[in-house]
N, C-alpha and C positions, 0 to 999 in steps of 0.2 A: 502492498501499498503506498511505502515511500516515496516508490519513483511519481506514481501515481500523483503525491499531492509539490515535490520537486519540479514536474512533467508543467502543473499548472503556474508552476510560481514564476517555471523559464517565460512562460507566453504572455503568463502578464507584460502589462508597455509599464515602464519606471511609472510615471504617473499612476496609475492603478497600482501599481504595489507601497506608493508613502499611503495612498485614503483607505486603502484596506487593511492597512497595520494602524490609520490613527483609528480605523472603524474598528479596528480588532480590540486599540486602549479603550478606546470610548463605547468599549461594549465592557471591558473588564473596572472602569470606573462606576458603571452603573451600577456591579453588584457590591460593591464600596457602599454607594448611597445608600445598600437595602437595612444596612447594618444601624443608620441613623436615624429613623421615626424605630424601631425596637427599642432602639437607647431611650429614644426619647418619651416613649411608652414607659417605662423602668423610671424613671424622675416624674414621668405625672404618676404612675399607682403610687410611689414609696413618699415624695414630695407635695405632692395637692391633697393627694385624694385619703390615703393614709394619716400625712400632717396637720389634713381640713389648712391647704395654705392656697388659694386660689388662687395669691398672685401671680406668679408661673404662669396660671393657665394658657390663655390670649399668649405673651409668648412663645410658650409648645404649641399651641394651636397653628401659630401661623411659619413658623418652622417645620412643622411636621408638610405643612399642605405646601408651602414654599419649595421644599425637596421632590417631594411626587411631584409636583410637576416640573418640576428642573429632569428629572429623571428620564418622565416620558417622554419629554421634549429633546433627549438625547438619543434616547431607545428611537429616538424618530426618525434622526438623524441617520445612527450606526445605520437604523435601515435603508437605506435612500439611499449611503456610499454603498454598501454589500449589495444592494441591486443592480444598481448601474453599472460599477467595476465585472458585474459577474456579467449581464447582458453585454458590456463591452469586449470580453474574455471571448463569448463564446462567440461574438459578431468576428469578432478577427482570428480563434479558432475553423470557424466552417467560411470564410473565406481563404484558408492556408489551407485546408481539409481539400476544398474545390479546383483551388488551380492547384494542387499536387496530384490530384483526381483527373486532369484534364492533361498532365504528363504523361501517366503512368502508358507501361504497351500493354498490347496485346495479351498475355502471359497473366496480367491483374485481372485485368476485366474476365479471360477466360475464368479464374481460378472464383473467383467472387460473382455471389446472387447480387442482383439490384438488388433487390426485396434486403441486404442483410446488409450491405451500404446504404441504402437510406435509411434504414436502422440508428446503424452507426451515425450519420450526416439529423440526426433526429432527434431519438428517444436517448441517445447515450449520450448526443452534448447538452442534451438539455437537462439529463443525471450533474454533467461537469459544471453548468451553471448552477443548478441549487447545491453541491456544495457550499460552492463562493458565497451564496446569497442567503445559505442558510444553516448549512450542518457547520460549517467551521466556528460561527460565532453562535450556532446551539455549544459546542462542548468547551469551550471558551468561557461560555455563560456560564454553564455546568461547571466545570472545574470553580471556576473561582467565586461562584456563589459557597460551594460549597465549603473549601478551601477558608474564605472569608469570614463564614459565618461558623467555622471548625476553632477559627481563634481567637475570635470576636467570647465564647461562647467558653473555651478555656481561661479565658482571664474571667470573668466572671463567677462557673464553677467546674473544676478541672474534673471534678468524681462525675458530679450529673453530664460531662460533656464526651467523658472513657465512655462511660454505659451506654448514651445513643453510637456511635461509633465503633463499636465494640465489632457489629454484626458486616462493617465493610467487607475484613477476608472473605467472608463467605459473599456473599456479594459479588467480590471477584472471582471467585471461584466458580458459580453458576456463569457469568456474565462468558469467560476467556470459554469453557464448558460449549454454550449458543452459539459464540462467534467462530468457534471449529466446523461449527455442524452442518452453519449456515451459507458461508461460503458458496463451496459446491452444488450445493441448490438454486443460489444466484444464476451461477454460473449454466446449468441446464435451462434455471426460466428464461436466462436471457436466449438461449438458444434456439429455442423453443418460438418466445416475440420474432427470431428473427426466420423461423421457417415459416409464420401466421402469416409475417408480410410480403414473404416471399412467394406464398399464394396466390391471395391479395390481387400482388401486381403482376404477372403472370397471366391469372384472370384477369383484368382487368385490360391490360395491354394486349391478348388473344379475345376480346371478345369477341369481336367477328367469327373468331373460324369455334368457338365455343358456339355459337348460333346455328352459325354453319351446318354444322353434329349435335344438334338438339341436344348439346352436353351440358345445359344447366342442373342436372337432375347430381351428375357424378359431378360437380363441381362448385356444388352445392354443401355437398361427404364431402367432400376431399377439405374444403376451406373447413367443417364443421372439423374432421378429423383434427388438422391441424388448433385451432380454435380451443377444443376436452383440453389437448396435451397442455396449452399455455396453461387453461386454464386450473387444470389439475394441480399443474410444480406451484402458481401459483398459492393454490388452498395448503400443497403440502411445508411451503412456508410459513404459511398464516398459522396451522397444525401446529406447527413449531412454538414459532411465535407462543403460541394460546398455550403453553404449557411451561413455557419460560415466564413471563407474563406473571400467573398466580402467587410465581415463586418471591415475584419482587413485591411485588405490593403485602405480602404477607410480611414479607421485613422492613416495609414499610410502616407498615400498620403499629409495623413493633416496636419501631422508635416514638411514633405520639404516646403511645401506652408508654414507655419508657418514662415519656418528661411527665404527663399524668402523676405517674402513681407514684413514681421515686420525687421526680420533686415534690407530691402534697409531705411525703414525708420529710423529705426533707428541710420543710417550712416548719412541720410540727416541729422537729428535735432546734430548730436556730440557724440552720444552716443556710438557710435561701430566707431570703426577701419576694415579698407578694410580685412587687415591680418585677425583681430578677427573674421568678418565675412566670412572668408573660415573656419577657424576655423568649425564654426558654419555646415558650407555649408559641410565640412570632416569629420566631429561627429554628424551629423545626420543621418545618417544607422544605426550608434550606439545606437541611442535612441534607431527609429523604424525596427532595423532588428528583436535585442531582441522578441519586439510585434508581431514579423509579424512569428520566430519558435514559438513565444508560442502556438498557435496550434497544429502543429508539432508535439510538441516537447509532451505537453497535450495525443495527436493522439496515439505515441509510449507509451507512459508512461500507457496508461488505457491496450495498446494487453500485455507486460510485462507483466501488473499487472494479468491480466487474464491467461496470459501461466503460468507464473510460482506463482497462486495459485493451478493449473492443478500437476505442478510438485514438488510442499510442499506434496500436498495429498500423490502424489504414495512413496516420501524419507519418512514418519514420519508414512508411513502402517503399523501396525508389526501383523507378525503372531498371531495368538490366540493360535495356538499349537505350543510351544515352550518346552526346556526342562525345565522337575521340575526342582528346586533350591536341592532337595534331588536325583538329578536320580544316582543311580546304575552303575558301571563301570562292565561291563561284557567283555569277551576275547574273545568270540566267542558262540554263538547261538548253543545250541545244537538241538533243533526242540520239544519242547515239546507245542503245544498249545490249550491253554482253552479259551473257552466263556461259561460265565456265567452269565445268564440268562442280554445275551445282548441286549439292544431294540438301533433302532440308527431312528433320528429325522431331518427332514430340512423343515423347516419354518414347525413348527408343522404336517408339512404332511407324519407319518411311513412310515419307512420303512425297519427296523427289529421293529423284536416281540418278545422277551425271547430266546434269540437264546441260547441253550448249549452243548456243546458237547465238548469232551476232545481224544487228539492223540494226540502218546506218538514218542520223538524222533525215526526218523527213520521208520516212519507210514508212510501207501498214502492215503490221506485222499482226495476224490471226492465229487465232487455239481454238482447237478444236479436241472432245476424245468424252470420252462415259463420267457421266455420275461417278463422284469419287478419285480421279486419275490426277489432281493434283492442279489443278487450270488457276482457280483463284487464289492457290498458295503462293502463283508465279508473281503476280500483284502482290501478295503481300509480303514478298523477297523483295519486289522493287521499291516499293516504298518503306521497306524495313519495317515491316511490322513485325515483323519476327529477322535474328539474323540467320542465313545459310549456317546451317552442320559444316557446309566444306565444303569449298571451291569461292567461287567472288563474282559476285553480281558488280557490274560494273555498267558508271552513267556518265558518259563522254569519257570515258574512261576511265577513272579512278572509282575506285571501286564505294562501295554507297554507305560503307560501316567506314569511311573518311570524309563523308558533306556533312555538311551541315545539314538537322533534320527535319530546322525547318527552310530550306533553302533547296532541300530533295523534295519533301511532300507540298512544299509551294509549288514547284514547279509542275509538281500532278496534277489532273483531274483527271478524276476520276465517278466513274456512272456505273451503281450497283442499279443487280436483277431487284434486289431485297431494297426496293432505295427509302430512305431514312428520309422525309421529312418536315419540318418544323412547323409546328404551330404561331406563324405569322406571314405576312404578304406576301404574296404573288411573288412582287418585285424583290421580297427577301429576299427569300427560298433563291433567286433566281441570283443575288448580288449578296451571296453569304461566303464566295468565297474574295471580293473583289468588291470592298465595301465601294469603295470610289466611282462602281459603272453612274453614268448618267442613264437617266429612264430610256432614253432614245437608244441608247447601247446595249440595256435591260432585253427592249424590243425587240434591237434587230438577233440579237440567241436566243428569243424568244421560236422568232421568226425559224432562221436556221433549226432548231431542231422540233420544228411544227408544231409549238406550242401555241404561239399567238394567235391563231386562228378562237382557241375555244377558251384564253387567259385571258381576251377582250370579252366574253359574250360572259363572264363572272360580273354578280350583281355590282362590283366598284370594282372590275379588269384588275388590272396590274395592283392595283391595291384591298384587294379584296382576303381578309384573312382566310386564311387555307387550317381546313381543321386537323389536332396532332395527327404525326404523323403519313399529315394529306387526307385525312377521313375526309368526303366529299367528295372526292377525282376519281375516276376510274385507274384499271391499274398505269393502261397505257397512258394517262396521260400525265402521272405522279413521273413513269418513266421517265416524257419529256421536260419536265422541268426538272426532274436530276438532270435531264444532258446539257439541258442549255446553263444548270448552275456548274457543268463544269467545261463547257466547255469556256462562259464569261470569265476564269479564272485565265485563259489566255497560255494554257502549261505548254512546256515542250515537251511533257507526254500526256496524248490521252487516253484514257486508259475506259474503255466499253464492256460491262464484263455483262450479257447477255439480255442490255439496255434496252435493244428491242424487240424482247421477246413477247412482247403484250400490242405490240402495233401491227396494224395491216399490212399487206406484204407494198400497200401503194405506198402508204405516212414514212414503210424501211426503204424506199426505191428513194425517194424523200432528201430521210434525212442522209443519204450515201449519196447523193448528192451533193446535200450542202457540204457534207463532211470531206469533197473533193475541193471544195472553193473559200473553207477558212481563211478569215483578213489577218492571218498569222502562218509561221509554218509550225510544225509538228508531228512529232511521230507520234501515229493511230496504234495501240494495240488492241484487235480485237477476241475480245471471248465469246463467242458463240456458238451453237449449232444448228444455224440458219447453213446449208453452203453458197446460197446469197450475199449473206454479211460476210464472208468472206472470200467468195469468190476473187477478188478483184485484188486483195491483199499479195504484195511484194515478196511473202515470208509466210505459208499457213505450218504448221505445227500439228501433228495428231499427241497428244497424248492418252496411252498407256498405262496402269497403275506405277503413273510415277514417274514414266520415262519417255523419253521422245522417238516414238516408236516409228513416223514420217513426217517428211520434213521436204519444203518445196513449193513451187507457182501450182497453184487448179489445175493447169492440162498437162504436170510432172505426178500429181497425186493420184490422177486422175489414170496418168500410164501404167505408176505402180500395181492395180487396181486390190488395194489394203482399204483398210479403216476406212478414210476418205471415199474411196469412188465407191464401196458399198451405200454409207450413207444419201452419195448423191444418187444414186439407184434407184433407192429410196423413196428419198424427199420428190424429186422425177417424176418414178414409176414407171424406171425404163429396168427390164432387165437384168439379171445381174452378169447375162454374157451377152448383152448390148454391147459392140466396140466402138460404141460411140462419143468422140470425147467434145467438151463443150470451153 
């Protein structure tokens, strides 16, 4: 738990640290003020009531009122300081965590569920805020109240004080036992919360698939299972707490019984005055209440520790793919691509094996092959989402591992079949990668991607807000906006991963024609299954089981009578023994 405390402290700005320490000092001072009124009550009983002397009465009552008002005012100031500092810390942490996630690599997102990341950014961070705004000052409050009250009561009557605090060791033993057993249960509950959030996030994101397959009841049962598991984990913690709490209450009540019974005996024996007994009665809660609070504080501390550990794991995560110390500066990608005996594995599973090819600037390379053959992995290695296990991927003659990531990826425009559009305007989505585009330029790229016609018919034209992930648009419309977005960055390499799979043949032909007449030079990297999308490419690669089994031009591959030729025959309705070449 010490690591979590130190981490929070290190992430606080210096002014916040100073204010926070000042707030804790105010908390300690207000605990000291708690002793004033019981001390005045002692004078009120012994020197006013018992002595039948009314002269000091108004003065004592005035001081008691002033102390009460002053203490409440200081407590208000302290709570405001704690709240402002905690909100400021969480604001900064959330900003830093989000910034770190932007630069984490694909392996990080492959191994972390979206729902779990959302839980860390919300519920877990809120427990960090709760620690600074409540838990830490309650600890100071409990400790200072107990210490100050014990010292003062010892001065008044040390014998009775010793009897009151004699049960403290028993409370500490019970608390330690509770703490040791509750922490693993909080870790388990935190995992169940993450699983429940993940199930909800996946269901919301995939609501169209759920409805398409009429799986609403299944999803309800699936979420119910996660929800029940989270509830049961919460109940197990509460059951443990309810076992622990009565023991604390019993011992706390014992303190009050000791105060009344033993205090009365001391008065009878002349070892205690009625005013001093009033002090013990008034401050017995100051000894007992911190012990009662102890269980709640440990409960909250364990939750904070569990949540902070999850946030720290995210905070200290480091991407494996970063800029090399000797990364080279490049003004613009010219578009030369070379894969030199490239192999790639994930957990010892081969994805690509000994892939080699070369594309000159301005040329078009097309890749085809069965599902799972490694086509999309080529793009990921080219943009350095992953690093090759063996061999080199070179862009403009330089290994991509020696490119600055921002320059490499900024020079590659990518449009994929699995289109992601932001909940923004059509113009905002097209200009996402190039914010300095004018509206006329946005319209030009929309026209080249054949998106202008339907965009202009939307209720507010290019200013129309499209739903999350492009809800409200057809698959082909989303693909065309994504293609316009890729074109708009004026990349040196334009990657199209099955970009025209959801458009008709006429639209595809129009887009292909526009790609040949872009207002800038770029190398085109096309992944497709349609022969019509790749027949004019300068180089066509056929990938099978992670290996290039065929490469050449359209005519050369037809003559080889391999996978490409078979695909061509199937798509154009040609018998397999047909010798015609197109």
